[in-house]
N, C-alpha and C positions, 0 to 999 in steps of 0.2 A: 766249157770254163769252170774254174775251181770254186767250190761252195765257200761261203765265206766262214772262219772259224768261228766257233761258240763264241771265244772271248773278244772277238770284233763286234759281234752284233750287239745292238741296244736291249737293254733289260729293263723292263716294266716293274715294279716292285707296290704292295702297298704301302699308301703313305704312313701307316701307323706301325711299320717297323722302322723307321727313321726317326733321327732326332731334329730338331729344327736348324744345329750347327753343319749338318750335312747341306742344307739347302740354302746356306747364307751365301754362296756366290751367286746363286740363279736369282735369289732375293735382292742381291747389289744390282744386277744387269736389267732384271725387272722393272727395278724403281728408276733406271735412266731409260726405259722405254714409255715408261708412265708418263714421263717428264716429257721427253722428246716429243712424243704423240700429242699429250691432251695437256701438259702443265699440272699434272694430277699428282699429288703428293702420295705416294703409295705406302708412307713408313708406319701409317697408323693400320693399315690392313695387314700390313708382314709382321705388324706386333701382335696382332689379335690371332695370327696365324701360329706364331712361335707358340704362342700359349696353349693352343689346340693339339698342335703337332705333338709339342713334349709332354702334354697329358694324354696321348693317344685318341683323341676324342675325334679327329679330323679325318674324315673319308675322303679318301682319295687315292691318287695315283704318281709314282716319281718314275721317269725316265732315267738309267743310269747307263752311261758309258764308260770302260775300262774301271768301273768301280766308281765312280764319281756323278753324281746328281747333276744334270744337264736341263731337266724339265719337271714339270709337275702340274697334277690337276688338284682341284679340291672340290668336296659336293655338300650337298643339305639335303637331307631326305625326311620328306614329308609325307608319312603313309604310303599311297601308291604311287608316290612320284620323287624322281631328282632332279637336283639344281646343279648344273655343273657350273660353280661360281666363278672359274678362272681355269684357263690352261697358257702355260707359257712354257717356251723351250729357248735355251740359249743361242743366240744367232749363229753361231759357229755350228750348231745341230740341228737346226731348225729347216729341216726336209719337209717335203710334202709325205715320204714313207714314214718319218718320224712323228709327224703332226698325227697322222691316219692311224698310227699304230697307239699312240698315247690315247689318243681319243677312244677308239674302240676298247681297250682293256678299261678304261674309265667307265665306257657303258655297261660292259660284262660285269664290272664290280658291281656296279648297281643292280643288275640283274640278277643276283644272289639274292634280292629281296623278292621271296615270291610272290608279292602283291603288287610288285611296281608295273605298269604300263604306259608311264609317261616320263621322258626326261626332257627338260627344257635347259637353255643355255644362249648367252650372250655374250660372246669370247670375245672382247673387243681387242683384243693381242693374237688373234687366229691370224697366221700371214698367209697360209695355202690354201684354205677352203675358199676363199673367192674365186681361186681359178680353178676350181673344180666343176664340172657342169653339176648342176643342181640334183640331177638323177643318177651321176654316174654311180657305176657299181663298184668305183673305188672307195666312195665316200662312206664310213661307217653305216651300216644300217641303213642304206638310201633308201630303201622300199617302204621305212615307216618314217623317213622324213619331212618336214615342212619349211621350208626357209621362208624368213620375211624379211626385205632390207631394210635397214636402220639407219638414219643419219645423225651424225654429231654435228650441231650448230652453235654458232656463238655469237657475241655482239660487245661492246664497248658499254655498259650501263651508262657511262657519263655522259653518251651522247644520245642515248636512247631516246625517243619523243617522252613527253611527260605527261602522264595520264590525271584528268581532276580525281580529285578521291570522291567528288560527289557521284552518285548514282541513284535516282528514283526508287529504284527496284529493289536494292538492298543495301544494307548497311557493311561496311569493310571493318575489319577488326584484325587485331594479331590472333595467332596460334595459339589456343588453351587446350591443356591435356585433356579437360574433361570432356572435350568434343570428340574422343578418339572413337567412342562407339559410333557415333552420328557420323564421322567420317568415314569409318567403314563400309557403313549403308549407302553414303555417299558414292564411293567408288563402285559399288557392286551395280548400283542404278546407272552411274555413269557410262559404266565399260559393256553393257547388256548389249550384244550383239555386234561388239566392236572389234575390229581387227586385233587390239591389245589383248583381249580377252582370250583369243587364241593363241597370243604367246606367253601370255600370264594367266594361267587359271587359277591364281587366288584371287583374281578381281571379279570371280564369277559367283563369289559367296561372301557372307557379312565375317565368317570366320576366317577365310582366305585372306581377306583386306585388311583384319585386325592383324594378322601375323604380318602380312605386308608392310602396313605401316607401323608398327613394332619394330622390327628391324630397321626401317628406314629411320626412323628416330632415334635407335639407339645404337646401332654397329656404325661401321666407319665406311664400310664399302662403296656407299655413295655421297661421303665427304662426312663432315660434322656439321650437325644439323645445327641450322641457325634461327631460332624460334622468332627474332627480331624482324627477321625479312620473310617470314611466313605468316601468310593473311587467310582468312576466311570471309566469305560473303553470306550474310544474314539475312533472311526475310525480317523487314521492319517491324511488323504486327506479331507473329508467330515466332520470330527465331530460329526458322527452321534453317539449318546449313542448308546453302544453294549453292556453293561454291567453295574451293581450296586451293591454295598454291604453298608448295613446301620449297623451302631454298638450304643449299647448305654450303660450305665451303670446302674444295677440292685440293686448295693448297693457299698460302697467305692472302694473295691477290687475284683468286680465282674463284668464283662463286658459280653455283650448278643449280638450275630448276632439276628437282628429282621428283617433282610430282604437281601437274595443275590440270583440273578437270571440273567441271560444274553438271547439275541437275541435266537432265535434257528438256524440262520444263523452262530451265532459264537460261537457253543457249539463243543466240541472236538478240540478247538484250544488254550487251556489251559487259556483261560479267566476269567471263575470261579476260578481257583487256584491261577491267580495274585492276583485277587480283596481278597479272603479270606484270602490271605498269608499276603498283606498289610495289613487287618484289624486287623488281630490278632498281628501285630507287633507294630498296633500304640495303641492297649489295652494294649499292654505291657510296653509300653513307660508311659501310663498314670498310671501305677502302677496296675493293673490287675494282680491277682494270680490266676484267674479261667476266662473260657469264657464259657458260655452256650449257645444253640440252640435249637430249637424244630425243627423237621421234620416229615411228615409222614412217616409211616413205609414203605409203597408201592412206597417210592420213593429210590429206590436202588440207582441209579446213584448218587444222594446226598448225599447218607451216604457212598458210597464207597468215594467220595471226603473228606467228615469231617473225618473219619476213616484214610485216609494217612496222616492227621495232627496230628493224634493221637487222635482225640474225640472218648470217649466212651459211651455208652448209661447208664444213670444212673436211668431215671424213664420212665414208662410207662403210660399215659394216655388217655382219649378218646375226640375226637371231634364229637357231635351229630348237625345232621342237619334233621329238620322235614320240610317236601316238600308236600304241598299242603292239609294244614291245612284248 
C-alpha cells in the first residue's frame, strides 16, 4: 500500500504561529456545536481567545490540512501543571487519529516545561475519546492517565421546588467580593479527600482555590458571572462562611451553576439545599428558562440533591488527568 504523501497528512503547529483570522472558520463551527449541544454562547470565549492569539500569549496547538486550520487546542500553564482548556476539530476532519494526534502534540508542547508533572482537561466537545478503552495504548500517554466520568444535568428553574429562605443554622446572603479569601478556604476544606480534588488540584490549597475563584468570577469560560443569583451561607453569630453557590449565564436564557459546596461540618443540615434553591430562584427571576450544571458521576450525594430539584442528566463527558508525566 502506497504511503500517504506529506502534503496530504495533517500538520500540527504551535498556536502562537497563527493569527485569529486563520481560526475563524473553526470558531464559527465550534460556536454552532456549543449551541447545539449545550445552548452555550461560545462567542465571549472566542473573543477572549482571539485577543490572546493575536498577542501571541495563548499556548496551544492547531491542526492544519492543506494549509487550512481545521482544529485547535488551548492551554493554561500553572507552575508544574498544564490545563487543556479546550480541544475542537471541525466535523469533516474529526477522526480518532486526528483527535489523538492533536491531543498528543498538545501534551508534548506542555511537557517542554521541565517542571511539569500533571495535565488536566475537561474537553466537553471531545468526540472520540469515550469510544477508546480507558487504558488503551492508543490514547495519548495512556499509562499516566486517569479518567473520571462527568455528567451535564439541567432543569427548568421555573418549575423547580421552592425552598424557604429560613434556616435556623445559617443566614443566607448574596455574594460579596470581600468574601473571596474565606471562599477559597471553604473550597479547600470542602474538597479535602473528595474525588473532585483529584480532578482539579486547585481545590487542594487556598492559593489554588483563590485562582480558581478569580478565574471563574472574571473570565467567561464558565459563562458570565451573575452576582445577583449567587449566594453564601453564614453562621449567624460568628459570620463564618459555611457554604456558597455561584451562578452564571451561558446564554441569554440559560443559567449555569458553576460551583456549590459547604463545609463538612455543615453537611446534612439543609445548607446546600437552601443555597441551590435560592440560586435557581434568582436565575428564574433573571429570565432563565433552563439551568445546567456539571457533576462527577461518582458524587452520588450531590446528584441526589440535584435530582430532588428536578435536574436530569443530558450528556456524559470525561475529565482526564495525566499524572507523573
